C-alpha positions as YAML, in Angstrom:
chain: A
units: angstrom
residues:
- id: 1
  name: MET
  ca: [105.17, 73.25, 126.13]
- id: 2
  name: THR
  ca: [102.27, 73.92, 123.79]
- id: 3
  name: LEU
  ca: [101.84, 77.44, 122.44]
- id: 4
  name: THR
  ca: [98.69, 79.40, 123.18]
- id: 5
  name: PRO
  ca: [96.70, 80.59, 120.15]
- id: 6
  name: GLY
  ca: [97.96, 84.15, 120.62]
- id: 7
  name: ALA
  ca: [101.58, 83.05, 121.04]
- id: 8
  name: TYR
  ca: [101.25, 80.99, 117.84]
- id: 9
  name: LEU
  ca: [99.94, 84.01, 115.90]
- id: 10
  name: LYS
  ca: [102.74, 86.17, 117.32]
- id: 11
  name: CYS
  ca: [105.39, 83.60, 116.41]
- id: 12
  name: ARG
  ca: [104.07, 83.25, 112.86]
- id: 13
  name: ARG
  ca: [103.87, 87.07, 112.47]
- id: 14
  name: THR
  ca: [107.46, 87.37, 113.64]
- id: 15
  name: ALA
  ca: [108.56, 84.54, 111.31]
- id: 16
  name: CYS
  ca: [107.00, 86.49, 108.42]
- id: 17
  name: GLY
  ca: [109.17, 89.48, 109.36]
- id: 18
  name: LYS
  ca: [106.24, 91.75, 110.24]
- id: 19
  name: SER
  ca: [105.88, 93.96, 113.27]
- id: 20
  name: VAL
  ca: [102.66, 94.54, 115.20]
- id: 21
  name: PRO
  ca: [102.30, 98.03, 113.63]
- id: 22
  name: ASP
  ca: [102.90, 96.55, 110.13]
- id: 23
  name: VAL
  ca: [99.99, 94.18, 110.57]
- id: 24
  name: ALA
  ca: [97.77, 96.58, 112.50]
- id: 25
  name: CYS
  ca: [98.12, 99.23, 109.77]
- id: 26
  name: ALA
  ca: [97.04, 96.76, 107.10]
- id: 27
  name: ILE
  ca: [93.88, 95.63, 108.89]
- id: 28
  name: GLU
  ca: [90.82, 97.71, 108.17]
- id: 29
  name: THR
  ca: [88.11, 98.01, 110.78]
- id: 30
  name: ASP
  ca: [84.47, 98.99, 110.59]
- id: 31
  name: PRO
  ca: [83.89, 101.32, 112.27]
- id: 32
  name: SER
  ca: [87.27, 102.93, 111.79]
- id: 33
  name: VAL
  ca: [89.69, 102.46, 114.69]
- id: 34
  name: SER
  ca: [92.91, 104.41, 115.17]
- id: 35
  name: GLU
  ca: [96.20, 102.75, 114.37]
- id: 36
  name: ALA
  ca: [97.26, 102.94, 118.03]
- id: 37
  name: ASP
  ca: [94.08, 101.15, 119.10]
- id: 38
  name: ARG
  ca: [94.59, 98.49, 116.40]
- id: 39
  name: VAL
  ca: [98.15, 97.93, 117.65]
- id: 40
  name: GLU
  ca: [96.92, 97.47, 121.23]
- id: 41
  name: TRP
  ca: [94.09, 95.21, 120.02]
- id: 42
  name: LEU
  ca: [96.54, 92.99, 118.12]
- id: 43
  name: ARG
  ca: [98.89, 92.87, 121.10]
- id: 44
  name: SER
  ca: [96.00, 91.80, 123.34]
- id: 45
  name: ILE
  ca: [95.11, 89.00, 120.88]
- id: 46
  name: GLU
  ca: [98.72, 87.82, 120.81]
- id: 47
  name: ALA
  ca: [98.79, 87.89, 124.64]
- id: 48
  name: ASP
  ca: [95.57, 85.83, 124.75]
- id: 49
  name: VAL
  ca: [93.83, 88.65, 126.62]
- id: 50
  name: ALA
  ca: [91.29, 89.30, 123.84]
- id: 51
  name: PRO
  ca: [89.84, 86.59, 121.62]
- id: 52
  name: ALA
  ca: [90.30, 86.78, 117.87]
- id: 53
  name: ARG
  ca: [87.00, 86.74, 116.01]
- id: 54
  name: TRP
  ca: [86.68, 84.84, 112.76]
- id: 55
  name: SER
  ca: [86.79, 88.09, 110.74]
- id: 56
  name: THR
  ca: [90.03, 89.01, 112.50]
- id: 57
  name: ILE
  ca: [91.55, 85.60, 111.81]
- id: 58
  name: VAL
  ca: [90.65, 85.95, 108.12]
- id: 59
  name: ALA
  ca: [92.18, 89.45, 108.00]
- id: 60
  name: LEU
  ca: [95.33, 88.26, 109.79]
- id: 61
  name: ARG
  ca: [95.69, 85.29, 107.46]
- id: 62
  name: ARG
  ca: [95.85, 87.63, 104.46]
- id: 63
  name: LEU
  ca: [98.91, 89.24, 106.05]
- id: 64
  name: VAL
  ca: [100.57, 86.43, 108.01]
- id: 65
  name: ARG
  ca: [100.97, 82.86, 106.88]
- id: 66
  name: PHE
  ca: [99.63, 80.40, 109.46]
- id: 67
  name: ASP
  ca: [97.78, 77.10, 109.51]
- id: 68
  name: LEU
  ca: [94.10, 77.34, 110.45]
- id: 69
  name: LEU
  ca: [94.09, 73.74, 111.66]
- id: 70
  name: VAL
  ca: [97.01, 74.44, 113.98]
- id: 71
  name: LEU
  ca: [95.27, 77.54, 115.33]
- id: 72
  name: GLU
  ca: [92.10, 75.53, 115.88]
- id: 73
  name: ARG
  ca: [93.98, 72.75, 117.68]
- id: 74
  name: LEU
  ca: [95.81, 75.24, 119.91]
- id: 75
  name: SER
  ca: [92.51, 76.95, 120.69]
- id: 76
  name: LEU
  ca: [90.98, 73.63, 121.74]
- id: 77
  name: ILE
  ca: [93.98, 72.81, 123.92]
- id: 78
  name: HIS
  ca: [93.82, 76.30, 125.45]
- id: 79
  name: ALA
  ca: [90.15, 75.61, 126.25]
- id: 80
  name: SER
  ca: [91.20, 72.38, 128.05]
- id: 81
  name: VAL
  ca: [89.94, 70.02, 125.36]
- id: 82
  name: ASP
  ca: [91.98, 66.82, 125.35]
- id: 83
  name: VAL
  ca: [93.42, 66.72, 121.82]
- id: 84
  name: PRO
  ca: [96.99, 66.04, 120.69]
- id: 85
  name: ALA
  ca: [99.24, 69.06, 120.33]
- id: 86
  name: PRO
  ca: [100.30, 69.94, 116.80]
- id: 87
  name: ARG
  ca: [103.92, 69.45, 115.82]
- id: 88
  name: LEU
  ca: [105.52, 72.88, 115.50]
- id: 89
  name: CYS
  ca: [108.99, 74.18, 114.81]
- id: 90
  name: ARG
  ca: [110.63, 75.55, 117.96]
- id: 91
  name: ILE
  ca: [111.84, 78.62, 116.05]
- id: 92
  name: CYS
  ca: [109.13, 79.69, 113.60]
- id: 93
  name: ALA
  ca: [106.11, 77.62, 114.81]
- id: 94
  name: ALA
  ca: [105.58, 76.30, 111.29]
- id: 95
  name: GLY
  ca: [103.99, 72.92, 111.16]
- id: 96
  name: ASN
  ca: [100.64, 71.31, 110.93]
- id: 97
  name: VAL
  ca: [98.38, 68.93, 112.77]
- id: 98
  name: LEU
  ca: [99.58, 65.99, 110.68]
- id: 99
  name: ILE
  ca: [102.61, 64.84, 112.64]
- id: 100
  name: ASP
  ca: [103.82, 62.21, 110.17]
- id: 101
  name: LEU
  ca: [105.53, 64.43, 107.61]
- id: 102
  name: PRO
  ca: [109.22, 63.57, 108.11]
- id: 103
  name: TRP
  ca: [110.41, 65.30, 104.94]
- id: 104
  name: GLU
  ca: [109.52, 68.69, 106.41]
- id: 105
  name: TRP
  ca: [111.51, 68.20, 109.61]
- id: 106
  name: ALA
  ca: [115.24, 68.34, 110.27]
- id: 107
  name: GLU
  ca: [114.66, 67.38, 113.92]
- id: 108
  name: ALA
  ca: [111.58, 66.52, 115.96]
- id: 109
  name: ASP
  ca: [110.91, 70.21, 116.65]
- id: 110
  name: LEU
  ca: [112.94, 71.98, 113.94]
- id: 111
  name: CYS
  ca: [111.69, 72.53, 110.40]
- id: 112
  name: ILE
  ca: [114.02, 72.21, 107.43]
- id: 113
  name: ALA
  ca: [113.82, 75.95, 106.66]
- id: 114
  name: CYS
  ca: [114.98, 76.97, 110.14]
- id: 115
  name: ALA
  ca: [117.63, 74.23, 110.21]
- id: 116
  name: SER
  ca: [119.10, 75.54, 106.97]
- id: 117
  name: GLU
  ca: [119.31, 79.08, 108.39]
- id: 118
  name: SER
  ca: [121.29, 77.95, 111.44]
...
């Protein structure tokens, strides 16, 4: 099953050890938005209820490590564009759209980092 863009962002945030409030507190908005509203806004992005604007993606990427090409590919798939799914780790969703990098993978869907933690 291919992740949605929001599920990918959520998985990467979780893999970085950050909670929704951690990330929401670190994102500045203009005009100013309360922390509670930022938390709900981030949750709605991760649930694919609200789209993430480019400025939001840039702000999130400063706080959470994720691959822009993977996010783009998942967004295209989510929009029913026929493109190949990126190869992602089943635990942390790390990966990239280049699926021929065997030295990064312990198994077809398990990155070396997650395999070493098991």
